[in-house]
C-alpha positions as CSV (number, residue, x, y, z in Angstrom):
1,S,5.4,47.8,55.2
2,A,4.3,50.1,57.6
3,S,7.1,52.2,57.6
4,G,7.2,52.6,53.9
5,A,9.8,50.6,53.2
6,V,10.4,48.4,50.3
7,G,8.4,44.5,51.6
8,V,10.4,42.3,49.3
9,Q,13.5,43.1,47.3
10,I,15.0,40.9,45.3
11,D,18.6,41.6,43.5
12,Q,19.6,39.4,41.2
13,D,23.3,39.8,39.6
14,A,23.4,36.6,37.8
15,N,22.2,35.7,34.7
16,A,19.4,33.5,35.8
17,T,15.7,34.3,36.9
18,S,14.8,35.9,40.1
19,T,11.7,34.8,40.9
20,S,10.1,31.3,39.8
21,I,6.5,30.1,40.9
22,D,5.8,26.7,40.9
23,S,1.7,26.2,41.0
24,E,-0.3,23.1,41.3
25,A,-3.2,25.2,41.8
26,T,-6.1,24.6,39.1
27,S,-8.6,27.1,39.7
28,A,-6.9,29.3,42.4
29,S,-4.7,32.4,41.2
30,S,-0.8,32.0,41.1
31,I,-0.7,35.7,42.0
32,V,-3.1,37.8,43.5
33,V,-2.3,41.8,44.3
34,L,-4.5,43.6,46.9
35,D,-3.9,47.3,46.5
36,Q,-5.2,50.8,47.7
37,A,-3.4,52.9,45.2
38,T,-5.0,56.2,44.0
39,T,-2.5,57.9,42.4
40,G,0.3,55.6,41.6
41,H,0.5,51.9,39.6
42,V,-0.2,49.1,40.6
43,V,2.1,47.1,38.6
44,E,5.2,48.9,36.8
45,I,8.5,47.3,35.1
46,A,10.3,50.2,34.7
47,D,13.9,50.8,33.2
48,S,14.0,47.7,30.7
49,D,16.1,50.1,28.6
50,A,18.8,47.3,27.9
51,L,16.7,45.2,25.7
52,T,17.5,44.6,22.1
53,T,15.6,41.5,20.7
54,G,13.8,40.4,23.9
55,S,10.8,41.9,25.5
56,I,9.5,43.4,28.5
57,M,6.9,40.6,29.0
58,R,5.9,37.3,27.5
59,L,2.6,35.6,27.9
60,K,1.7,32.3,26.1
61,S,-0.5,29.2,26.4
62,N,0.0,25.9,24.6
63,S,-3.6,24.5,25.5
64,S,-4.8,22.4,23.3
65,S,-8.6,22.9,25.8
66,T,-11.5,24.1,23.3
67,G,-13.7,25.6,26.2
68,T,-13.7,29.5,25.8
69,R,-11.7,31.4,27.7
70,N,-9.9,35.0,27.2
71,L,-5.8,34.9,27.6
72,V,-6.1,38.1,28.8
73,S,-9.0,40.1,30.2
74,I,-9.0,44.0,31.3
75,T,-12.2,44.8,32.8
76,N,-13.3,48.6,33.6
77,D,-16.2,47.8,35.9
78,N,-17.9,50.8,37.0
79,S,-19.9,52.9,34.4
80,S,-18.8,56.4,36.3
81,A,-15.4,56.2,35.5
82,T,-15.8,57.8,32.3
83,G,-12.4,59.0,31.7
84,T,-10.9,55.6,31.9
85,T,-9.0,54.6,29.0
86,V,-8.9,50.8,29.2
87,L,-5.9,50.0,27.0
88,N,-3.5,52.5,25.9
89,V,-0.5,51.9,23.6
90,Q,2.0,54.6,22.8
91,Q,4.6,53.8,20.1
92,D,7.4,56.7,19.7
93,A,9.4,54.7,17.1
94,A,8.4,54.9,13.5
95,N,6.7,51.5,13.5
96,T,3.7,49.6,14.1
97,G,2.0,50.3,17.2
98,L,-0.1,47.1,17.5
99,N,0.6,44.5,15.4
100,I,-2.4,41.3,15.4
101,D,-1.0,38.0,13.6
102,Q,-4.4,36.0,13.3
103,N,-3.8,32.7,11.6
104,G,-6.9,30.9,12.5
105,D,-10.0,31.2,10.6
106,S,-12.2,33.8,12.4
107,Y,-11.9,38.0,13.0
108,A,-8.5,39.1,14.0
109,L,-10.0,42.3,15.7
110,Y,-13.6,42.1,16.7
111,V,-15.6,45.0,18.2
112,D,-19.3,44.5,19.7
113,S,-20.2,48.5,20.7
114,E,-23.7,49.3,22.3
115,S,-22.9,53.2,21.5
116,T,-25.7,54.9,20.2
117,S,-24.2,58.5,19.5
118,Q,-20.3,57.7,18.8
119,Y,-19.0,56.1,16.2
120,I,-17.1,52.2,17.0
121,A,-13.5,53.3,15.8
122,G,-12.2,56.7,15.4
123,F,-8.9,57.4,13.0
124,F,-7.1,60.2,12.9
125,G,-4.0,61.4,11.2
126,K,-2.5,62.2,7.6
127,H,-3.7,58.7,5.8
128,G,-7.1,57.0,7.5
129,I,-7.5,53.2,6.5
130,Y,-5.6,51.4,4.6
131,S,-7.0,47.9,3.7
132,E,-5.2,45.0,1.2
133,Q,-6.7,42.1,0.1
134,D,-3.7,39.7,-0.4
135,I,-5.5,36.2,0.0
136,S,-7.4,35.6,-3.5
137,G,-11.6,34.7,-3.2
138,G,-12.1,38.0,-0.4
139,K,-12.8,41.7,-0.2
140,A,-11.1,44.8,0.9
141,G,-13.8,46.0,2.9
142,R,-17.2,45.5,2.9
143,F,-20.1,47.7,4.6
144,Y,-23.5,45.8,5.3
145,R,-26.8,46.3,7.2
146,N,-29.9,44.4,7.6
147,I,-32.0,46.2,9.9
148,A,-35.0,47.7,8.9
149,E,-33.5,51.9,9.0
150,A,-36.1,54.0,9.3
151,G,-34.4,57.1,10.2
152,S,-31.9,59.3,8.2
153,S,-28.7,57.6,8.1
154,S,-27.2,56.2,4.8
155,L,-25.0,53.1,4.6
156,V,-21.9,54.9,4.1
157,T,-20.9,58.7,4.1
158,M,-18.3,60.5,2.4
159,T,-17.7,64.1,3.7
160,N,-15.2,66.3,1.8
161,E,-15.8,69.6,4.2
162,H,-13.2,71.9,3.9
163,A,-14.1,74.9,1.2
164,D,-10.7,75.4,-0.3
165,N,-10.3,71.5,-1.1
166,T,-9.4,70.6,-4.9
167,Q,-8.9,67.0,-4.3
168,P,-12.1,64.2,-5.4
169,T,-14.1,62.6,-2.6
170,L,-13.9,59.5,-4.3
171,D,-10.9,57.9,-6.5
172,I,-11.7,54.8,-8.1
173,K,-8.5,53.0,-10.4
174,Q,-9.2,49.5,-12.1
175,A,-6.6,48.3,-13.9
176,G,-7.7,44.7,-14.5
177,A,-10.5,43.9,-16.9
178,G,-13.4,44.1,-14.3
179,Y,-16.2,47.0,-13.9
180,G,-15.0,49.6,-11.5
181,I,-18.3,49.8,-9.9
182,T,-21.0,47.5,-10.5
């Protein structure tokens, strides 16, 4: 609307779907938004404050196609946009911030970074990383390198920096009959 009024408004007062799109498109998008926003949100779903066991959004695919595809793709295409965070998750409740339930035999989280001066992941908090092996025959962690490292970087570094620290840097407890370190 050139006047600044809402272009399309739907006021659904019944317990039924407000908008339904039945598209037969096979290669075109069902919804396209072209926007000139600079400080606002292109899409905002707000005031979902009555939720109890429902969710704000559900994205589902039941396709049996073995073709390579991403169900959700988020891209920041401009390398000059250095202040941009591609995905931000904020959890104010005392519960999980991001849950991945991987049921197939592959990585649940795969990160490929080309950074040469920063770590792939940073964890900041009272407790850093917890890894628990709960399927027999696997490992709780593995650090691996197969490059001709000619620099000055060891495979694993542990640093306990504070001069007044009184706790050990590494604590290994083996309750079974196997070796603690091999």
